[in-house]
N, C-alpha and C positions, 0 to 999 in steps of 0.2 A: 362757557368760558367767560371769566370776568374781564373787566376792562383792563386791569393790570396785566393779566395773562395775554390778552390780545396785543398790548403794547410791547411786552417782552418778546412775544413770538415774532412780531413784525421787526423789531430791532435785531433779534438774533438772525433773522433771514438776511437782513442788510449786512450785518457783520460777517455772515457766512460768505457773502459776495466778495468781501475783502480777502477772504481765504482763497477764493477762486483766482482773483487777480494776482495774489502773491505766488500762487503755483505757476501761473504763466510767466511771471517775472523770474522765478527760479529757473524755469526751463530756458528762458531767453538768456539769462546770465550764464548758465552752464554751457549752452551752445556757443555763446560768444567767447567764453573763456577757453573752451576746448579748441575752437577755431583760431583764436588768438595764439594759443600755445603752439598750434601747428605752424603758424606763420612767424613764431618767435616773439609775439607781443601779447602775453597773457594780461588779463584784467587784474589790476592790483586790488587787493582786499576781497577777493571772491569768497574766501573761506568765511570771513566775518559776515559779509553781506548774506551769504547763503544761510548761515546760522540764524541771523535775525529774521530773514524771510521765512525760514522753517518754523521758528517760534511763532511768528504771526499767523502762519498757515494753520498750525495745530490749535492755537488758542482761539482763533476765530471760529473754528468748527465745533468747539466743545459745547457752547450754549445751544446751538442748533441741534446737535446730536442728542442733547439731554431732552429738549422739547419734543423731538421726534421719537423719544424712547429708544434710541439706537445704541445705547451703551450695552455692553455685555452684562448679562444678569443670570441669576440662577432661578429663573421663574418656575421651572418645573419642580423644584424643591420647595420654594417659598410658597407657592400657590396651595400647597397641602396644609399649610399652617393657618391658625385663626387670624382674623383681620388685625387684631391688636399686635400679634407677633409679626405679621407682615409689615405693619407700620413701623414697629421698632427696628426691624432689620433694615427697612428702607431708610430710616433716619440714620442709622449707624453707617450704612454703606455710603450714603451721601456725605456724611461728615468725613469718613475716611478718604473718599474720593477728593473732597475739597482740600483736605490736609495734604494729600499726595500731590495734587495739582499745584498748590502753593509752594510746596518744597521743590518741585520741578522748575517752576518759574524763578524761585529764589536762587536755586543752583545755577540756572542759566544766566541769571542777572549777575551773579558773582563771577562766573567764568568770563563774561563779556566785559566786566569792568576791572 
């Protein structure tokens, strides 16, 4: 593992911790809002805050999942191909995944503004 890979791995683990914290915040906000609604005083802006916290939760886990090779893959099919074909398919799927992720972030950004 190169020095850059070690730095990225360490950084992604720390960013992943942000995801853990936002999940706890989501749970606390939801419980607080439901309890507040029961007593007639819901928390204002819960939908927007939940949306932003959800976005932070998902995006903070993506780098860590990638480093841990936790993304869904078609390994059993690709493993039968030559190394060059595997590298090409890996590059294409990484590019498509990046484009999809950017579109999701952009769509979420547009919805929130």
